[in-house]
LUMROFI-897572 format. One record per residue: z, y, x of N, C-alpha, C, O in turn; residue number from 0. Coordinates in Angstrom, 1 decimal, padded with zeros to 4 digits, always signed. Atoms other than C-alpha are relative to their C-alpha. Layout:
LUMROFI-897572
+--------+--------+--------+--------+--------+--------+--------+--------+--------+--------+--------+--------+------+
:    n.Z :    n.Y :    n.X :   ca.Z :   ca.Y :   ca.X :    c.Z :    c.Y :    c.X :    o.Z :    o.Y :    o.X : resi :
+--------+--------+--------+--------+--------+--------+--------+--------+--------+--------+--------+--------+------+
:      Z :      Y :      X :      Z :      Y :      X :      Z :      Y :      X :      Z :      Y :      X :  NUM :
...
+--------+--------+--------+--------+--------+--------+--------+--------+--------+--------+--------+--------+------+
This chain:
LUMROFI-897572
+--------+--------+--------+--------+--------+--------+--------+--------+--------+--------+--------+--------+------+
:    n.Z :    n.Y :    n.X :   ca.Z :   ca.Y :   ca.X :    c.Z :    c.Y :    c.X :    o.Z :    o.Y :    o.X : resi :
+--------+--------+--------+--------+--------+--------+--------+--------+--------+--------+--------+--------+------+
: +000.4 : -000.7 : +001.0 : -052.6 : -006.9 : +040.9 : +000.2 : +001.8 : +000.4 : -000.3 : +002.6 : -000.5 :    0 :
: +000.1 : -001.3 : -000.2 : -052.0 : -003.3 : +042.2 : -001.1 : +000.5 : +000.6 : -001.5 : +001.7 : +000.4 :    1 :
: +001.1 : -000.8 : -000.5 : -054.9 : -002.9 : +044.1 : -001.2 : -000.3 : -000.2 : -002.2 : -000.2 : +000.6 :    2 :
: +001.0 : +000.4 : +000.6 : -057.2 : -004.1 : +041.5 : +000.2 : +001.1 : -000.9 : +001.3 : +001.6 : -000.9 :    3 :
: +000.2 : -001.1 : +000.6 : -058.5 : -001.5 : +039.0 : +001.0 : -000.2 : -001.5 : +001.6 : -001.2 : -001.9 :    4 :
: -001.2 : +000.2 : +000.8 : -056.3 : -000.4 : +035.9 : -000.5 : -000.7 : -001.5 : +000.0 : -000.2 : -002.5 :    5 :
: +001.0 : +001.0 : +001.2 : -058.5 : -002.9 : +033.2 : +000.7 : -001.3 : +000.3 : +001.0 : -002.2 : -000.5 :    6 :
: -000.7 : +001.4 : -000.1 : -057.0 : -005.8 : +035.1 : +001.5 : -001.0 : -000.5 : +001.7 : -002.2 : -000.7 :    7 :
: -001.2 : +000.5 : +000.6 : -053.7 : -006.1 : +034.2 : -000.1 : +000.0 : -001.2 : +000.4 : -001.0 : -001.8 :    8 :
: -000.3 : +000.6 : +001.7 : -054.0 : -005.7 : +030.6 : -001.2 : -000.6 : -000.5 : -001.2 : -001.0 : -001.6 :    9 :
: +000.4 : +001.7 : +000.4 : -056.7 : -008.1 : +030.4 : +000.9 : -001.1 : +000.3 : +000.9 : -002.1 : -000.5 :   10 :
: -000.9 : +001.0 : -000.4 : -054.0 : -010.3 : +032.4 : +001.3 : -000.1 : -000.8 : +002.0 : -001.1 : -001.0 :   11 :
: -001.1 : +000.0 : +001.0 : -051.6 : -009.1 : +030.1 : -000.1 : -000.7 : -001.5 : +000.8 : -001.3 : -002.0 :   12 :
: +000.1 : +000.4 : +001.1 : -053.3 : -010.0 : +026.9 : -000.1 : -001.4 : +000.0 : +000.4 : -002.1 : -000.8 :   13 :
: +000.1 : +001.5 : -000.1 : -054.3 : -013.3 : +028.1 : +001.4 : -000.7 : +000.3 : +001.5 : -001.9 : -000.1 :   14 :
: -000.9 : +000.9 : -000.1 : -050.9 : -014.4 : +029.0 : +001.1 : +000.0 : -001.6 : +001.9 : -000.8 : -002.1 :   15 :
: -000.7 : -000.6 : +001.5 : -049.4 : -012.7 : +025.7 : -000.4 : -001.4 : -001.1 : +000.3 : -002.0 : -001.8 :   16 :
: +000.5 : +001.1 : +001.1 : -052.1 : -015.5 : +023.9 : +000.7 : -001.1 : +000.7 : +000.8 : -002.2 : +000.1 :   17 :
: +000.0 : +002.1 : -000.5 : -050.9 : -018.7 : +026.0 : +001.5 : +000.1 : -000.3 : +002.0 : -001.0 : -000.6 :   18 :
: -001.2 : +000.9 : +000.0 : -046.8 : -017.8 : +025.5 : +000.2 : -000.9 : -001.0 : +000.5 : -002.0 : -000.8 :   19 :
: -000.2 : +000.9 : +001.0 : -046.4 : -018.9 : +022.0 : -000.3 : -001.5 : +000.3 : +000.6 : -002.4 : -000.1 :   20 :
: +000.0 : +001.4 : +000.0 : -047.7 : -022.2 : +022.8 : +001.1 : -000.6 : +000.7 : +001.7 : -001.5 : +000.1 :   21 :
: -001.4 : +000.0 : -000.6 : -044.8 : -022.3 : +025.4 : +001.1 : -000.3 : -000.5 : +001.7 : -001.3 : -000.1 :   22 :
: -000.9 : +000.0 : +000.6 : -042.2 : -021.4 : +023.3 : -000.1 : -001.1 : -001.1 : +001.0 : -001.6 : -001.3 :   23 :
: +000.0 : +001.2 : +001.1 : -043.3 : -024.3 : +020.4 : +000.5 : -001.3 : +001.1 : +001.4 : -002.2 : +001.0 :   24 :
: -000.7 : +001.5 : -001.1 : -043.0 : -026.8 : +023.6 : +001.5 : -000.1 : +000.1 : +002.3 : -001.1 : +000.1 :   25 :
: -001.8 : -000.4 : -000.5 : -039.5 : -025.6 : +024.2 : +000.9 : -000.6 : -001.2 : +001.9 : -001.2 : -001.2 :   26 :
: -000.7 : +000.5 : +001.2 : -038.8 : -026.1 : +020.5 : -000.2 : -001.5 : -000.3 : +000.8 : -002.0 : -000.9 :   27 :
: -000.1 : +001.2 : +000.2 : -040.0 : -029.5 : +020.3 : +001.0 : -000.8 : +001.3 : +001.7 : -001.9 : +001.2 :   28 :
: -001.0 : +000.8 : -000.8 : -038.1 : -030.5 : +023.2 : -000.9 : -000.9 : +000.8 : -000.6 : -002.1 : +000.8 :   29 :
: +000.9 : +000.7 : -000.9 : -041.1 : -031.8 : +025.6 : +000.3 : +000.2 : +001.1 : +001.0 : +001.2 : +001.3 :   30 :
: -000.1 : -000.1 : -000.9 : -041.3 : -032.5 : +028.8 : +000.5 : +001.3 : +001.1 : +000.5 : +002.4 : +000.6 :   31 :
: -000.9 : -001.4 : -000.4 : -039.7 : -029.9 : +031.4 : -000.9 : +000.6 : +000.9 : -000.5 : +001.7 : +001.3 :   32 :
: +000.6 : -000.8 : -000.1 : -043.0 : -028.9 : +033.0 : -000.5 : +001.4 : -000.3 : -000.6 : +002.4 : +000.2 :   33 :
: +000.2 : -001.5 : +000.8 : -043.9 : -026.7 : +030.5 : +001.1 : +001.3 : +000.1 : +000.9 : +002.4 : +000.4 :   34 :
: -000.6 : -000.8 : -000.4 : -040.8 : -025.3 : +030.5 : -000.1 : +001.2 : +001.3 : -000.2 : +002.4 : +001.2 :   35 :
: +000.4 : -000.9 : -001.2 : -041.2 : -023.9 : +034.1 : -001.3 : +000.8 : -000.2 : -001.7 : +001.9 : +000.3 :   36 :
: +001.5 : -001.5 : -000.2 : -044.9 : -022.6 : +033.1 : +000.5 : +000.5 : -000.8 : -000.1 : +001.6 : -000.9 :   37 :
: -000.4 : -001.1 : +001.0 : -043.1 : -021.1 : +030.4 : +000.6 : +001.1 : +000.9 : +000.0 : +002.2 : +000.8 :   38 :
: -000.8 : -000.9 : -000.8 : -040.7 : -019.2 : +032.9 : -001.2 : +000.8 : +000.8 : -001.3 : +002.0 : +000.9 :   39 :
: +001.1 : -000.9 : -001.0 : -044.0 : -018.4 : +035.2 : -001.0 : +000.9 : -000.7 : -001.5 : +001.8 : -000.2 :   40 :
: +000.8 : -000.9 : +000.6 : -045.9 : -017.2 : +032.4 : +000.7 : +001.6 : -000.4 : +000.1 : +002.6 : -000.3 :   41 :
: -000.2 : -001.4 : +000.3 : -043.3 : -014.3 : +031.0 : +000.8 : +000.7 : +001.4 : +001.6 : +001.7 : +001.3 :   42 :
: +000.0 : -000.9 : -001.0 : -042.8 : -013.5 : +034.9 : -001.4 : +000.7 : +000.6 : -001.5 : +001.6 : +001.4 :   43 :
: +001.6 : -000.4 : -000.3 : -046.7 : -012.9 : +035.1 : -000.1 : +001.1 : -000.8 : -000.4 : +002.2 : -000.3 :   44 :
: -000.2 : -001.3 : +000.3 : -045.9 : -010.6 : +032.1 : +000.4 : +001.3 : +000.0 : -000.1 : +002.4 : -000.3 :   45 :
: -000.3 : -001.2 : -000.8 : -043.7 : -008.5 : +033.6 : -000.4 : +000.5 : +001.1 : +000.1 : +001.5 : +001.6 :   46 :
: +000.4 : -000.3 : -001.3 : -045.4 : -008.4 : +036.6 : -001.3 : +001.0 : -000.2 : -001.8 : +001.7 : +000.7 :   47 :
: +001.2 : -000.8 : +000.6 : -048.4 : -006.8 : +034.5 : +000.3 : +000.9 : -000.1 : -000.1 : +001.8 : +000.5 :   48 :
: -000.3 : -001.5 : +000.3 : -046.4 : -004.4 : +032.7 : +000.4 : +000.6 : +001.0 : +000.2 : +001.8 : +000.7 :   49 :
: -000.6 : -000.5 : -001.2 : -044.8 : -003.5 : +036.1 : -001.3 : +000.8 : +000.3 : -001.4 : +001.9 : -000.2 :   50 :
: +001.2 : -000.7 : +000.0 : -048.4 : -002.6 : +037.1 : -000.5 : +000.9 : -000.4 : -001.2 : +001.7 : +000.2 :   51 :
: +001.0 : -000.8 : +001.2 : -049.7 : -000.8 : +034.1 : +001.4 : +001.5 : -000.1 : +001.2 : +002.7 : +000.0 :   52 :
: -000.9 : -001.2 : +000.0 : -046.6 : +001.5 : +034.0 : +000.4 : +000.7 : +001.5 : +001.0 : +001.8 : +001.6 :   53 :
: +000.3 : -001.0 : -001.3 : -046.9 : +002.7 : +037.5 : -000.9 : +000.6 : -000.1 : -000.9 : +001.8 : +000.0 :   54 :
: +001.5 : -000.7 : +000.1 : -050.5 : +003.4 : +036.9 : +000.5 : +001.1 : -001.2 : +000.2 : +002.3 : -001.0 :   55 :
: -000.4 : -001.1 : +000.8 : -049.0 : +005.4 : +033.9 : +000.6 : +001.4 : +000.2 : +000.2 : +002.5 : -000.2 :   56 :
: -000.8 : -001.0 : -000.5 : -046.2 : +007.1 : +035.9 : -001.3 : +000.9 : +001.4 : -001.4 : +002.1 : +001.6 :   57 :
: +000.9 : -000.7 : -000.9 : -048.9 : +008.0 : +038.7 : -001.0 : +000.9 : +000.0 : -001.4 : +001.7 : +000.8 :   58 :
: +000.8 : -001.4 : +000.5 : -051.3 : +009.9 : +036.5 : +000.9 : +000.5 : -000.8 : +000.4 : +001.7 : -001.1 :   59 :
: -000.9 : -001.2 : +000.6 : -048.7 : +011.5 : +034.6 : +000.5 : +001.1 : +001.0 : +000.6 : +002.3 : +000.7 :   60 :
: +000.1 : -001.0 : -001.5 : -047.9 : +012.9 : +038.7 : -001.5 : +000.4 : +000.1 : -001.5 : +001.5 : +000.8 :   61 :
: +000.7 : -000.9 : -000.3 : -051.2 : +014.0 : +038.9 : -000.4 : +001.1 : -000.7 : -000.9 : +002.2 : -000.4 :   62 :
: +000.7 : -001.1 : +001.1 : -051.7 : +015.4 : +035.5 : +000.8 : +001.4 : -000.1 : +000.3 : +002.3 : -000.7 :   63 :
: -000.9 : -000.4 : +000.1 : -048.4 : +017.4 : +036.2 : -000.1 : +001.0 : +001.1 : +000.4 : +002.2 : +001.0 :   64 :
: -000.1 : -000.5 : -001.5 : -049.0 : +018.4 : +039.9 : -000.6 : +001.4 : -000.4 : -001.5 : +001.6 : -001.2 :   65 :
: +000.1 : -001.1 : -000.2 : -048.8 : +022.2 : +040.3 : +000.4 : +000.5 : -001.0 : +000.2 : +001.7 : -001.0 :   66 :
: -000.6 : -000.5 : +001.2 : -047.2 : +022.7 : +036.8 : +001.2 : +000.8 : +000.6 : +001.8 : +000.7 : +001.6 :   67 :
: -001.8 : -000.4 : -000.1 : -044.2 : +024.7 : +036.4 : +000.7 : -000.6 : -000.6 : +001.7 : -001.0 : +000.0 :   68 :
: -001.8 : +001.1 : +000.4 : -042.0 : +022.6 : +034.1 : -001.0 : -001.3 : +000.0 : -002.2 : -001.5 : -000.2 :   69 :
: +000.4 : +001.9 : -000.2 : -042.6 : +018.7 : +034.5 : +001.0 : -000.8 : -001.2 : +002.0 : -000.3 : -001.6 :   70 :
: -000.2 : +000.7 : +001.1 : -041.8 : +016.2 : +031.7 : +001.5 : -000.7 : +001.6 : +001.6 : -000.8 : +002.8 :   71 :
: -001.7 : +000.5 : -000.7 : -037.6 : +014.8 : +032.5 : -000.3 : -001.3 : +001.2 : +000.4 : -001.4 : +002.2 :   72 :
: +000.3 : +001.1 : -001.1 : -039.4 : +011.2 : +034.3 : -000.4 : +000.4 : +001.1 : -000.3 : -000.5 : +002.0 :   73 :
: +000.2 : -000.6 : -001.1 : -040.5 : +013.2 : +036.8 : +001.0 : +000.9 : +001.1 : +001.0 : +001.3 : +002.3 :   74 :
: -001.0 : -000.8 : -000.9 : -037.6 : +015.1 : +037.8 : +000.7 : -001.1 : +001.1 : +001.1 : -002.3 : +000.8 :   75 :
: -001.0 : +000.7 : -000.7 : -036.0 : +014.1 : +040.8 : +001.8 : -001.0 : -000.4 : +002.7 : -000.7 : -001.1 :   76 :
: -000.9 : +000.7 : +000.7 : -033.4 : +011.4 : +040.3 : +001.5 : +000.4 : +000.6 : +001.6 : +000.5 : +001.9 :   77 :
: -000.9 : -000.6 : -000.6 : -029.7 : +012.8 : +040.7 : +000.9 : -001.1 : +000.5 : +000.5 : -002.2 : +000.1 :   78 :
: -000.9 : +000.7 : -001.2 : -027.1 : +011.0 : +043.0 : +001.1 : +000.1 : -001.2 : +001.1 : +001.0 : -002.0 :   79 :
: -001.3 : +000.4 : +000.3 : -023.6 : +009.6 : +041.6 : +000.9 : +001.5 : +000.6 : +001.8 : +001.8 : -000.2 :   80 :
: -001.0 : -001.5 : -000.6 : -021.9 : +013.1 : +043.6 : -000.5 : +000.7 : -000.4 : +000.2 : +001.6 : -000.8 :   81 :
: +000.7 : -001.6 : +000.6 : -024.7 : +015.6 : +042.4 : +000.8 : +000.5 : -001.3 : +001.4 : +001.6 : -001.7 :   82 :
: -000.5 : -000.4 : +001.5 : -023.6 : +014.7 : +038.9 : +001.3 : +000.3 : +000.1 : +001.8 : +001.1 : -000.7 :   83 :
: -001.9 : -000.8 : +000.3 : -019.5 : +015.2 : +039.6 : +000.0 : +001.4 : +000.9 : +000.9 : +002.1 : +000.6 :   84 :
: -000.2 : -001.1 : -000.5 : -020.2 : +018.1 : +042.1 : -000.9 : +000.8 : -001.1 : -001.0 : +001.9 : -000.7 :   85 :
: +000.8 : -000.9 : +001.2 : -022.4 : +019.6 : +038.6 : +001.5 : +000.4 : -000.8 : +002.0 : +001.5 : -001.1 :   86 :
: -001.4 : -000.3 : +001.0 : -019.1 : +018.9 : +036.5 : +001.1 : +000.7 : +000.9 : +001.9 : +001.1 : +000.0 :   87 :
: -000.5 : -000.5 : -000.5 : -016.9 : +020.4 : +039.3 : -000.4 : +001.4 : -000.1 : +000.6 : +002.2 : -000.1 :   88 :
: +000.5 : -001.2 : +000.2 : -018.8 : +023.5 : +038.8 : +000.3 : +001.0 : -001.1 : +000.7 : +002.1 : -001.2 :   89 :
: +000.2 : -000.5 : +001.2 : -019.3 : +023.7 : +035.4 : +002.0 : +000.4 : -000.5 : +002.3 : +001.2 : -001.3 :   90 :
: -001.4 : +000.2 : +000.4 : -015.0 : +023.3 : +035.1 : +000.0 : +001.3 : +000.6 : +000.4 : +002.1 : -000.3 :   91 :
: -000.7 : -000.7 : -000.3 : -014.5 : +026.2 : +037.4 : -000.5 : +001.8 : -000.9 : -000.1 : +002.9 : -000.9 :   92 :
: +000.3 : -001.0 : +000.6 : -016.5 : +028.4 : +035.1 : +000.9 : +000.2 : -001.3 : +001.0 : +001.3 : -001.9 :   93 :
: -000.6 : -000.2 : +001.2 : -014.3 : +027.8 : +032.4 : +001.2 : +000.8 : +000.7 : +001.5 : +000.9 : +001.8 :   94 :
: -001.5 : -000.8 : -000.2 : -011.1 : +030.0 : +032.2 : +000.9 : -001.0 : +000.5 : +000.7 : -002.2 : +000.1 :   95 :
: -001.1 : +000.6 : -000.6 : -008.0 : +028.8 : +034.3 : +000.9 : -000.8 : -000.7 : +001.2 : -001.9 : -000.4 :   96 :
: -000.7 : +000.8 : +001.1 : -006.1 : +027.8 : +031.7 : -000.2 : -000.8 : -000.9 : +000.9 : -001.4 : -001.2 :   97 :
: +000.6 : +001.0 : +000.4 : -007.7 : +025.7 : +029.9 : -000.2 : -001.0 : +000.7 : -000.2 : -002.1 : +000.1 :   98 :
: -000.1 : +001.2 : -000.8 : -008.3 : +023.6 : +033.1 : +001.3 : -000.7 : +000.3 : +001.2 : -001.9 : +000.8 :   99 :
: -001.0 : +000.2 : -000.4 : -004.4 : +023.5 : +033.6 : +000.2 : -001.0 : -001.2 : +000.6 : -002.1 : -001.0 :  100 :
: -000.3 : +000.5 : +001.4 : -004.1 : +022.6 : +030.0 : -000.7 : -001.5 : -000.2 : -000.1 : -002.5 : -000.6 :  101 :
: +000.6 : +001.4 : +000.4 : -006.5 : +019.7 : +029.8 : +000.6 : -001.2 : +001.4 : +000.8 : -002.4 : +001.3 :  102 :
: -000.7 : +001.1 : -001.0 : -005.1 : +018.2 : +033.2 : +001.4 : -000.2 : -000.1 : +002.0 : -001.2 : +000.3 :  103 :
: -001.2 : +000.2 : +001.2 : -002.0 : +018.6 : +031.6 : +000.0 : -001.3 : -000.4 : +000.5 : -002.3 : +000.2 :  104 :
: -000.3 : +000.4 : +001.0 : -002.7 : +016.7 : +028.5 : -000.9 : -001.5 : +000.6 : -000.8 : -002.6 : +000.1 :  105 :
: +001.1 : +001.2 : -000.4 : -005.4 : +014.3 : +030.4 : +000.1 : -000.1 : +001.5 : -000.8 : +000.3 : +002.3 :  106 :
: -000.1 : +000.1 : -001.6 : -004.0 : +013.5 : +033.8 : -001.2 : -001.1 : +000.5 : -002.1 : -001.6 : -000.2 :  107 :
: +001.3 : +000.9 : -000.7 : -006.3 : +011.3 : +036.1 : +001.0 : -001.4 : -000.3 : +002.2 : -001.6 : -000.3 :  108 :
: -001.0 : +001.1 : +000.3 : -005.4 : +007.9 : +035.3 : -000.1 : -001.2 : +001.3 : -001.1 : -001.7 : +001.8 :  109 :
: +000.1 : +000.9 : -001.4 : -004.3 : +005.6 : +038.4 : -000.2 : -001.7 : -000.5 : +000.3 : -001.9 : -001.7 :  110 :
: +000.0 : +001.7 : +000.6 : -004.8 : +001.5 : +037.7 : +000.2 : -000.5 : +001.5 : -000.3 : -000.1 : +002.6 :  111 :
: -000.2 : +000.8 : -001.3 : -003.5 : -001.1 : +040.0 : -000.6 : -001.3 : -000.9 : -000.8 : -001.7 : -002.0 :  112 :
: +000.5 : +001.2 : +000.0 : -004.8 : -004.1 : +040.6 : +000.7 : -001.1 : -000.4 : +001.3 : -001.4 : +000.6 :  113 :
: -000.8 : +000.7 : -000.4 : -002.7 : -007.0 : +039.3 : -000.2 : -001.1 : +000.7 : -001.1 : -001.8 : +000.4 :  114 :
: +000.2 : +001.6 : -000.7 : -002.2 : -010.1 : +041.6 : +000.2 : -001.1 : -000.4 : +000.0 : -002.1 : +000.3 :  115 :
+--------+--------+--------+--------+--------+--------+--------+--------+--------+--------+--------+--------+------+
């Protein structure tokens, strides 16, 4: 799907969405297991088509915002866990020392033990 033009995933998505309610009716009626596996395959193909469509949209947004000064939040690099915590330490250092000491006293770091 990724190598195809951008209209093909949309057409496939529409076809699969039309096909899906029929499989749900079979599930409600409790008929053969083949139809249930077919329902699973249809929902998987819908997810695949939607993933490709969103990739195309992100790619177009990337092209649109290239060279601009400001980018939308989705285009910012994702921060790692450590980077977020480093920022928190920096913000703590900006606060007055007395407030930090009071907060550490009121809310000490919680230690948990694993019960065996």
